[in-house]
GUVO-249159 format. One record per atom (N, C-alpha, C, O): residue number from 1; atom name; z, y, x. Coordinates in steps of 0.001 Angstrom, whole numbers, padded with zeros to 6 digits, always signed. Each point is the difference from the previous one (the first is absolute). Layout:
N
R,k,a,w,v,u
R,NUM,CA,Z,Y,X
...
! end
This chain:
53
R,k,a,w,v,u
R,1,N,+017850,+019685,+003629
R,1,CA,-000870,-001011,+000565
R,1,C,-000902,-000550,-001103
R,1,O,+000490,-000464,-001029
R,2,N,-001797,+000514,+001238
R,2,CA,-000954,-000442,-000999
R,2,C,-000557,-001366,+000410
R,2,O,-000904,-000081,+000832
R,3,N,+001448,-000990,-001419
R,3,CA,-000460,-001357,+000302
R,3,C,-001050,-000431,-001003
R,3,O,+000173,+000175,-001207
R,4,N,-001257,-000734,+001702
R,4,CA,-001042,-000514,-000882
R,4,C,+000210,-001500,-000186
R,4,O,+000205,-000729,+000970
R,5,N,-000256,+000279,-002202
R,5,CA,+000132,-001419,-000291
R,5,C,-001252,-000750,+000430
R,5,O,-001076,+000585,+000121
R,6,N,+001226,-001878,+000109
R,6,CA,-001117,-000849,+000408
R,6,C,-000326,-000993,-001102
R,6,O,+000896,-000559,-000632
R,7,N,-002200,+000344,+000405
R,7,CA,-000459,-000982,-000978
R,7,C,-000900,-001005,+000706
R,7,O,-000904,+000379,+000744
R,8,N,+001160,-001674,-000984
R,8,CA,-000852,-001064,+000526
R,8,C,-000899,-000482,-001124
R,8,O,+000477,-000408,-001059
R,9,N,-001785,+000457,+001298
R,9,CA,-000986,-000464,-000976
R,9,C,-000634,-001273,+000557
R,9,O,-000621,+000021,+001063
R,10,N,+000783,-001132,-001792
R,10,CA,-000567,-001287,+000419
R,10,C,-000937,-000482,-001090
R,10,O,+000412,-000201,-001143
R,11,N,-001674,+000016,+001499
R,11,CA,-000994,-000481,-000962
R,11,C,-001190,-000555,+000762
R,11,O,-000350,+000509,+001065
R,12,N,-000270,-001544,-001599
R,12,CA,-001194,-000578,+000608
R,12,C,-001187,+000953,-000065
R,12,O,-000853,-000002,+000887
R,13,N,+000801,+000804,-001922
R,13,CA,-001144,+000868,-000243
R,13,C,+000204,+001366,+000663
R,13,O,+000920,+000741,-000346
R,14,N,-001790,-000427,+001300
R,14,CA,+000113,+001271,+000702
R,14,C,-000105,+001184,-000956
R,14,O,+000724,+000985,+000151
R,15,N,-001611,-001073,-001125
R,15,CA,-000179,+001106,-000947
R,15,C,+001291,+000282,-000772
R,15,O,+000306,+001154,-000300
R,16,N,+000443,-002202,-000018
R,16,CA,+001283,+000185,-000694
R,16,C,+001007,+000695,+000910
R,16,O,+000704,+000912,-000433
R,17,N,-000633,-001343,+001702
R,17,CA,+000925,+000629,+000943
R,17,C,-000341,+001470,+000192
R,17,O,+000888,+000851,+000035
R,18,N,-002170,-000560,+000089
R,18,CA,-000435,+001389,+000175
R,18,C,+000363,+000838,-001223
R,18,O,+000460,+001134,+000136
R,19,N,-000664,-001686,-001322
R,19,CA,+000306,+000728,-001237
R,19,C,+001481,+000342,-000096
R,19,O,+000367,+001140,-000283
R,20,N,+000484,-002142,+000523
R,20,CA,+001441,+000253,-000055
R,20,C,+000427,+000981,+001090
R,20,O,+000820,+000885,-000247
R,21,N,-001370,-001038,+001449
R,21,CA,+000352,+000904,+001091
R,21,C,-000378,+001437,-000343
R,21,O,+000755,+000929,+000285
R,22,N,-001910,-000749,-000891
R,22,CA,-000456,+001340,-000381
R,22,C,+000933,+000627,-001038
R,22,O,+000303,+001191,+000066
R,23,N,+000142,-001992,-001010
R,23,CA,+000896,+000501,-001054
R,23,C,+001333,+000468,+000573
R,23,O,+000523,+001037,-000407
R,24,N,+000027,-001803,+001353
R,24,CA,+001356,+000255,+000467
R,24,C,+000101,+000682,+001364
R,24,O,+001111,+000219,+000483
R,25,N,-002234,+000122,+000154
R,25,CA,+000014,+000508,+001369
R,25,C,+000792,+001300,+000185
R,25,O,+000543,+000235,+001080
R,26,N,-000470,+000597,-002096
R,26,CA,+000724,+001268,+000131
R,26,C,+001514,-000173,-000105
R,26,O,+000758,+000856,+000457
R,27,N,-000320,-001956,-001055
R,27,CA,+001427,-000224,-000220
R,27,C,+000614,-001014,+000954
R,27,O,+001214,-000001,+000204
R,28,N,-002045,-000868,+000387
R,28,CA,+000503,-001099,+000821
R,28,C,-000789,-000132,+001291
R,28,O,-001177,+000355,+000063
R,29,N,+001830,-000864,+000952
R,29,CA,-000682,-000483,+001193
R,29,C,-000507,-001386,-000395
R,29,O,+000794,-000842,-000421
R,30,N,-002085,+000589,+000547
R,30,CA,-000607,-001231,-000513
R,30,C,-000210,-001017,+001118
R,30,O,-000530,+000326,+001062
R,31,N,+000952,-001557,-001317
R,31,CA,-000298,-001147,+000853
R,31,C,-000822,-000964,-000835
R,31,O,+000321,-000243,-001163
R,32,N,-001378,-000307,+001743
R,32,CA,-000851,-000943,-000721
R,32,C,-000017,-001335,+000715
R,32,O,+000057,-000059,+001228
R,33,N,-000135,-001004,-001996
R,33,CA,-000146,-001337,+000562
R,33,C,-000926,-000800,-000891
R,33,O,-000009,+000154,-001221
R,34,N,-000776,-001017,+001865
R,34,CA,-000946,-000846,-000708
R,34,C,+000466,-001444,+000103
R,34,O,+000308,-000478,+001092
R,35,N,-000254,-000209,-002206
R,35,CA,+000404,-001403,-000008
R,35,C,-001227,-000847,+000328
R,35,O,-001047,+000150,-000629
R,36,N,+001175,-001030,+001604
R,36,CA,-001127,-000839,+000428
R,36,C,+000391,-001464,+000001
R,36,O,+001178,-000343,+000103
R,37,N,-002182,-000519,-000218
R,37,CA,+000234,-001437,+000082
R,37,C,+000085,-000396,+001473
R,37,O,-000819,+000423,+000815
R,38,N,+001824,-001242,-000484
R,38,CA,+000168,-000471,+001374
R,38,C,-000797,-001288,+000204
R,38,O,-000525,-000550,-000968
R,39,N,+000427,+000069,+002179
R,39,CA,-000771,-001191,+000319
R,39,C,+000499,-001262,-000664
R,39,O,-000774,-000937,-000194
R,40,N,+002057,+000883,-000165
R,40,CA,+000542,-001216,-000611
R,40,C,-000029,+000039,-001527
R,40,O,+000618,-000838,-000656
R,41,N,-001333,+001810,+000091
R,41,CA,-000141,+000071,-001454
R,41,C,+001064,+000813,-000697
R,41,O,-000095,+000243,-001203
R,42,N,+001115,+000186,+001942
R,42,CA,+001030,+000842,-000606
R,42,C,-000438,+001452,+000122
R,42,O,-000985,+000305,+000671
R,43,N,+001711,+000575,-001314
R,43,CA,-000331,+001415,+000088
R,43,C,+001136,+000742,+000669
R,43,O,+001154,-000428,-000030
R,44,N,-001499,+001529,+000623
R,44,CA,+000998,+000841,+000644
R,44,C,-000576,+001368,+000267
R,44,O,-001218,+000169,+000075
R,45,N,+002080,+000796,+000067
R,45,CA,-000452,+001344,+000294
R,45,C,-000241,+000082,+001496
R,45,O,+000940,-000019,+000795
R,46,N,-002215,+000110,-000417
R,46,CA,-000338,-000042,+001419
R,46,C,-000704,+001251,+000484
R,46,O,-000177,+000175,+001206
R,47,N,-000224,+000689,-002100
R,47,CA,-000731,+001196,+000408
R,47,C,+000681,+001183,-000632
R,47,O,+000242,+000004,-001207
R,48,N,+000074,+001002,+001997
R,48,CA,+000663,+001176,-000536
R,48,C,-000639,+001280,+000483
R,48,O,-000615,+000038,+001066
R,49,N,+000761,+001001,-001848
R,49,CA,-000527,+001299,+000349
R,49,C,+001068,+001039,-000264
R,49,O,+000657,-000047,-001040
R,50,N,-000471,+000961,+001933
R,50,CA,+000973,+001063,-000164
R,50,C,-000742,+001277,-000339
R,50,O,-000926,+000399,+000705
R,51,N,+001337,+000235,-001783
R,51,CA,-000599,+001270,-000409
R,51,C,+001122,+000990,-000279
R,51,O,+001015,-000372,-000589
R,52,N,-001173,+001584,+000989
R,52,CA,+001008,+001005,-000343
R,52,C,-000703,+001256,-000473
R,52,O,-001121,+000306,+000408
R,53,N,+001804,+000406,-001272
R,53,CA,-000598,+001230,-000530
R,53,C,+000526,+001202,+000722
R,53,O,-000389,+001126,-000309
! end
């Protein structure tokens, strides 16, 4: 059984997420999330993208 590991990449900068995803896409199933500011001034991960190779 060939299981592929999963990597979660969280960064405000899309270019950084894309760069890391490109580096690791052949070895990992990539999940991306963007940290955003919420309405009350706090931050939280509210936007995510699923990418697989």
